C-alpha positions in Angstrom: 27.4 -10.9 48.2 25.7 -14.1 47.1 26.2 -17.5 48.8 28.4 -18.9 46.1 32.1 -18.6 45.6 31.4 -17.8 41.9 30.2 -14.3 42.9 33.5 -13.5 44.6 36.0 -11.6 42.4 38.6 -11.0 45.1 39.6 -11.7 48.7 40.9 -9.3 51.3 44.1 -10.5 53.1 45.0 -9.6 56.6 47.5 -6.7 56.8 50.5 -6.7 59.1 49.9 -3.0 59.9 47.3 -0.3 59.5 49.5 2.8 59.5 51.6 3.9 56.6 54.8 4.0 58.6 54.3 0.4 59.8 53.3 -0.8 56.4 56.6 0.5 54.9 58.5 -1.0 57.8 56.8 -4.4 57.1 57.7 -4.0 53.4 61.4 -3.4 54.3 61.6 -6.3 56.8 60.0 -8.7 54.3 62.2 -7.4 51.5 65.3 -8.2 53.7 64.0 -11.6 54.6 63.1 -12.4 51.0 66.5 -11.3 49.6 68.2 -13.4 52.3 66.2 -16.5 51.3 66.9 -15.9 47.6 70.6 -15.5 48.3 70.9 -18.5 50.6 68.9 -21.0 48.6 70.2 -19.6 45.3 73.8 -20.0 46.4 73.2 -23.6 47.5 71.5 -24.4 44.1 74.3 -22.8 42.1 77.0 -24.4 44.2 75.7 -27.9 44.0 75.0 -27.5 40.2 78.5 -26.2 39.5 80.7 -28.4 41.7 80.9 -31.9 40.4 82.1 -33.2 43.8 78.7 -32.4 45.2 76.9 -34.5 42.6 75.9 -37.0 45.2 72.4 -38.2 46.4 72.5 -36.1 49.6 73.3 -32.8 47.7 70.9 -33.7 44.9 68.0 -33.9 47.4 69.3 -30.7 49.1 69.2 -28.9 45.7 65.5 -30.0 45.3 64.8 -28.9 48.9 66.2 -25.4 48.1 64.1 -25.2 45.0 60.9 -25.8 47.1 62.1 -23.3 49.7 62.5 -20.7 47.0 59.1 -21.5 45.6 57.4 -21.4 49.0 58.6 -18.0 50.1 58.1 -16.6 46.6 54.5 -17.6 46.7 53.5 -15.7 49.8 56.0 -12.9 50.6 56.1 -10.8 47.4 52.3 -10.4 47.4 52.3 -9.4 51.0 55.1 -6.9 50.3 53.2 -5.5 47.3 50.1 -5.0 49.4 51.9 -3.1 52.1 53.8 -1.0 49.5 50.6 0.0 47.7 48.4 0.1 50.8 45.9 -2.5 49.7 44.6 -5.8 51.0 43.1 -7.3 47.8 44.1 -10.5 46.0 42.0 -11.6 43.0 40.0 -14.9 43.2 42.3 -16.6 40.6 45.3 -15.2 42.4 44.1 -16.7 45.7 43.5 -20.1 44.0 47.0 -20.0 42.4 48.7 -18.9 45.7 47.0 -21.6 47.7 47.8 -24.3 45.1 51.5 -23.4 44.7 52.1 -23.0 48.4 50.5 -26.3 49.3 52.2 -28.0 46.3 55.6 -26.8 47.4 55.0 -27.4 51.1 53.8 -31.0 50.4 56.7 -31.6 48.1 59.1 -30.4 50.8 57.7 -32.8 53.4 58.1 -35.6 50.9 61.7 -34.6 50.1 62.5 -34.5 53.8 61.2 -38.0 54.1 63.4 -39.1 51.2 66.4 -37.4 52.7 65.8 -39.3 56.0 66.0 -42.5 53.9 69.2 -41.2 52.3 70.8 -40.6 55.7 69.6 -44.0 56.9 71.2 -45.9 54.0 74.4 -43.8 54.3 74.8 -44.5 58.0 73.3 -48.0 58.5 74.1 -49.6 55.1 77.1 -47.7 53.7 78.3 -50.6 51.6 74.9 -50.7 49.7 74.7 -46.9 49.4 75.7 -46.7 45.7 73.3 -49.6 44.8 70.3 -48.4 46.7 70.7 -44.7 45.8 72.0 -44.7 42.3 71.4 -41.8 40.0 68.3 -43.3 38.5 66.8 -44.2 41.9 67.5 -40.6 43.2 65.7 -39.1 40.1 62.8 -41.4 40.6 62.4 -40.6 44.3 62.7 -36.9 43.7 60.1 -37.1 40.9 57.8 -39.1 43.1 58.1 -36.4 45.8 57.2 -33.6 43.3 54.4 -35.7 41.8 53.0 -36.5 45.3 53.0 -32.8 46.2 51.3 -31.8 43.0 48.5 -34.4 43.3 48.1 -33.5 47.0 47.8 -29.8 46.1 45.3 -30.4 43.2 43.1 -32.5 45.6 43.1 -29.9 48.3 42.7 -26.8 46.1 39.8 -28.4 44.1 38.1 -29.5 47.3 38.5 -26.2 49.0 37.3 -23.9 46.2 34.5 -26.2 45.3 32.8 -25.3 48.6 30.2 -22.5 48.5 31.3 -19.5 50.5 28.6 -18.0 52.8 30.6 -15.4 54.7 32.5 -12.3 53.9 35.6 -12.4 51.6 38.1 -11.3 54.3 40.8 -13.9 54.9 42.3 -13.7 58.4 45.8 -14.4 57.2 48.5 -12.6 55.1 48.2 -15.2 52.3 45.5 -17.6 51.1 45.6 -20.5 53.5 43.3 -23.5 53.5 42.1 -23.3 57.1 41.2 -19.6 56.6 39.4 -20.2 53.3 37.4 -23.0 55.0 36.3 -20.6 57.6 34.4 -18.6 54.9 32.5 -21.7 53.7 29.0 -22.7 54.7 28.9 -24.8 57.8 27.4 -27.9 56.1 29.7 -27.7 53.1 32.7 -27.6 55.4 32.2 -31.3 56.1 33.0 -32.2 52.5 36.6 -31.3 53.1 37.0 -33.5 56.2 37.7 -36.7 54.1 40.5 -34.9 52.3 41.9 -33.6 55.5 41.9 -37.1 57.1 43.7 -38.5 54.1 46.3 -35.8 54.4 46.8 -36.4 58.1 47.3 -40.2 57.4 49.9 -39.5 54.7 51.7 -36.9 56.8 51.7 -39.2 59.8 53.1 -42.0 57.7 56.0 -39.8 56.6 56.5 -38.7 60.1 56.7 -42.3 61.4 59.1 -43.1 58.6 61.4 -40.2 59.6 61.3 -41.1 63.3 62.0 -44.8 62.7 64.9 -43.9 60.3 66.5 -41.6 62.9 66.1 -44.2 65.7 68.1 -46.6 63.5 70.6 -44.0 62.6 71.3 -43.0 66.2 71.6 -46.7 67.2 74.1 -47.2 64.4 76.1 -44.0 65.2 76.5 -44.9 68.8 78.0 -48.2 67.8 80.7 -46.5 65.8 84.0 -47.1 67.8 85.8 -43.9 66.9 84.8 -40.5 68.1 85.8 -39.0 64.7 83.5 -41.4 62.9 80.6 -40.6 65.2 81.2 -36.8 64.7 81.2 -37.2 60.9 78.0 -39.2 61.0 76.2 -36.7 63.2 77.4 -33.7 61.2 75.7 -35.1 58.1 72.5 -36.0 59.9 71.9 -33.2 62.4 71.2 -30.4 59.8 68.5 -32.5 58.2 67.0 -33.4 61.7 67.0 -29.7 62.6 65.2 -28.8 59.3 62.6 -31.5 59.9 62.1 -30.4 63.5 61.6 -26.7 62.4 59.3 -27.7 59.6 57.1 -30.0 61.7 56.9 -28.0 64.9 55.8 -24.8 63.2 53.5 -26.6 60.7 51.8 -28.8 63.4 51.3 -25.9 65.8 49.8 -23.7 63.0 47.1 -26.2 62.1 46.5 -28.1 65.3 46.7 -25.5 68.0 43.7 -25.4 70.3 41.0 -22.9 69.3 41.0 -21.5 72.9 44.4 -19.9 72.3 43.7 -18.8 68.7 43.8 -15.1 67.9 44.5 -13.0 64.8 47.9 -11.9 66.0 48.9 -15.5 67.1 47.7 -16.9 63.7 49.7 -14.3 61.9 52.9 -15.0 63.9 52.5 -18.8 63.5 51.9 -18.6 59.8 55.0 -16.4 59.5 57.0 -19.0 61.4 56.0 -22.0 59.2 55.8 -20.2 55.8 58.7 -17.7 56.0 61.2 -18.8 58.6 62.1 -22.3 57.3 62.9 -21.2 53.7 65.1 -18.4 55.2 67.1 -20.4 57.8 67.3 -23.8 56.0 70.4 -22.7 54.0 72.1 -21.5 57.2 71.3 -24.8 59.0 72.8 -26.9 56.1 75.8 -24.8 55.5 76.9 -24.1 59.2 78.0 -27.7 59.9 78.8 -28.9 56.4 82.5 -28.1 55.7 82.3 -29.6 52.2 79.5 -27.3 51.2 81.2 -24.3 52.8 84.4 -25.1 50.9 82.5 -25.4 47.6 80.7 -22.1 48.3 84.1 -20.4 48.9 85.5 -21.7 45.7 82.4 -20.5 43.8 82.9 -17.1 45.3 86.5 -17.0 44.3 85.7 -18.4 40.8 87.7 -21.5 41.2 86.4 -25.1 40.5 
């Protein structure tokens, strides 16, 4: 193989199993997880779209979040399932580029949406009288569009930067999907430095979003604790805790996946951590949002019974 990425026609992904029985078991497990994610997120999208009582800023952003979750899991899991079913590791060069781009695009958009949703909860709890003014329909559409556009530009920047690097090593990717850190491992040592500026920019943007979310929730908890009635505090917490749980799951798995010490890194651990941040959140997010949200559960029940 030559020292340029242009000579690579395909990459080899890391398999979950090397025996036929375990490959089929992996296929069945991933199929179940994928169908659960499709069902949960699809049900939320359809319920919010069909029930006019859920046409509020909070549920509008939740609908967008479910769309990104569907996209994220659909970018990685079906290809891994197909490879296990057909006993192959291969993904084409263009397929790898597309997979990395769409996964990073949807992941970045999700983080932006979670930041916007923190602002939504902050306004709802801390400035309820101005909620309709600050979060009107036009403002919500603009914020959602900004989140999607930011994710798109972020993904274009990273994908172009990553695949412009010359690859000097073998084409085996130590992950079950095309992930930026694993592709960078295949690049020449000197060329790797060209990606650092892009990574630093991403860290600054993510840190800014993280600080915004933390500050928003500090203000939210201060406002909630000042509510005199226990019922009022419970209602405020019930609308905020699901979002906080989703943010915590998203950040904890993502940060550990990309910032864990090299001393504890291994193929198995990298595989498990990638599974945790790429597959688990899109699957459990619908459960988190529906468990404590009686309004959403009632709407889902009415959708099931065909009554609106």
